[in-house]
C-alpha positions as CSV (number, residue, x, y, z in Angstrom):
1,X,34.0,16.6,-6.6
2,X,34.3,17.8,-3.0
3,X,32.0,20.7,-3.7
4,X,29.2,18.2,-4.8
5,X,29.7,16.2,-1.6
6,X,29.6,19.4,0.5
7,X,26.3,20.4,-1.2
8,X,24.7,17.0,-0.8
9,X,25.7,16.9,2.9
10,X,24.3,20.4,3.4
11,X,21.1,19.5,1.7
12,X,20.6,16.3,3.8
13,X,21.3,18.3,7.0
14,X,18.9,21.0,6.1
15,X,16.2,18.6,5.0
16,X,16.5,16.4,8.1
17,X,16.5,19.4,10.5
18,X,13.5,21.0,8.9
19,X,11.7,17.6,8.8
20,X,12.4,17.1,12.5
21,X,11.2,20.6,13.3
22,X,7.9,20.2,11.4
23,X,7.3,16.7,13.0
24,X,7.9,18.2,16.5
25,X,5.5,21.0,15.9
26,X,2.8,18.6,14.5
27,X,3.2,16.2,17.4
28,X,3.2,19.0,19.9
29,X,0.0,20.4,18.4
30,X,-1.7,17.0,18.5
31,X,-0.7,16.4,22.1
32,X,-2.0,19.9,23.2
33,X,-5.3,19.5,21.3
34,X,-5.7,15.9,22.6
35,X,-5.3,16.9,26.2
36,X,-7.9,19.6,25.9
37,X,-10.4,17.0,24.7
38,X,-9.9,15.0,27.8
39,X,-11.0,17.9,30.1
40,X,-14.1,17.0,32.1
41,X,-17.2,18.8,31.0
42,X,-19.6,20.3,33.5
43,X,-22.8,19.5,31.8
44,X,-22.3,21.9,29.0
45,X,-21.1,24.8,31.1
46,X,-17.4,24.2,30.4
47,X,-15.6,25.6,27.4
48,X,-15.1,22.1,26.0
49,X,-18.4,20.7,24.6
50,X,-18.3,17.1,23.5
51,X,-21.8,17.0,21.8
52,X,-24.6,19.3,20.9
53,X,-27.0,17.3,23.2
54,X,-24.7,18.0,26.1
55,X,-24.8,21.8,25.3
56,X,-28.6,21.9,24.9
57,X,-29.6,19.7,27.9
58,X,-26.9,21.1,30.2
59,X,-26.4,17.5,31.5
60,X,-23.2,15.5,31.1
61,X,-23.4,12.6,28.7
62,X,-24.4,9.3,30.3
63,X,-22.9,6.3,28.5
64,X,-24.1,2.7,28.7
65,X,-22.0,0.3,30.7
66,X,-20.2,-2.4,28.7
67,X,-22.5,-5.1,29.9
68,X,-25.7,-3.3,29.0
69,X,-28.0,-5.4,26.8
70,X,-28.3,-4.3,23.3
71,X,-31.1,-4.9,20.8
72,X,-30.8,-5.9,17.2
73,X,-28.9,-3.4,15.2
74,X,-28.4,-4.8,11.7
75,X,-28.5,-1.8,9.3
76,X,-28.3,-4.1,6.3
77,X,-31.1,-6.4,7.4
78,X,-33.2,-7.1,4.4
79,X,-30.7,-5.6,2.1
80,X,-29.8,-7.9,-0.7
81,X,-32.4,-10.6,-0.1
82,X,-33.5,-10.2,-3.7
83,X,-30.7,-11.3,-5.9
84,X,-30.6,-9.8,-9.3
85,X,-30.7,-12.4,-12.1
86,X,-31.3,-15.3,-9.7
87,X,-34.7,-17.0,-9.6
């Protein structure tokens, strides 16, 4: 019976240690890749390109401010106005 307990404890130790190792490698990879995405681009001349438009125009992306007016953008407008089976 003590051999079974020793085997179970050994399995749990091995499983937990390998799980922690894989999790640490995964989190480390995500952090490193995430930090490279935050690098400032120099209008498409940096090694990190955030969009194809930035690469082609050689201009950094300009984003709208949060208070910029926006027009109607309802992609489903007119969809479903005719109901099937209803008259």
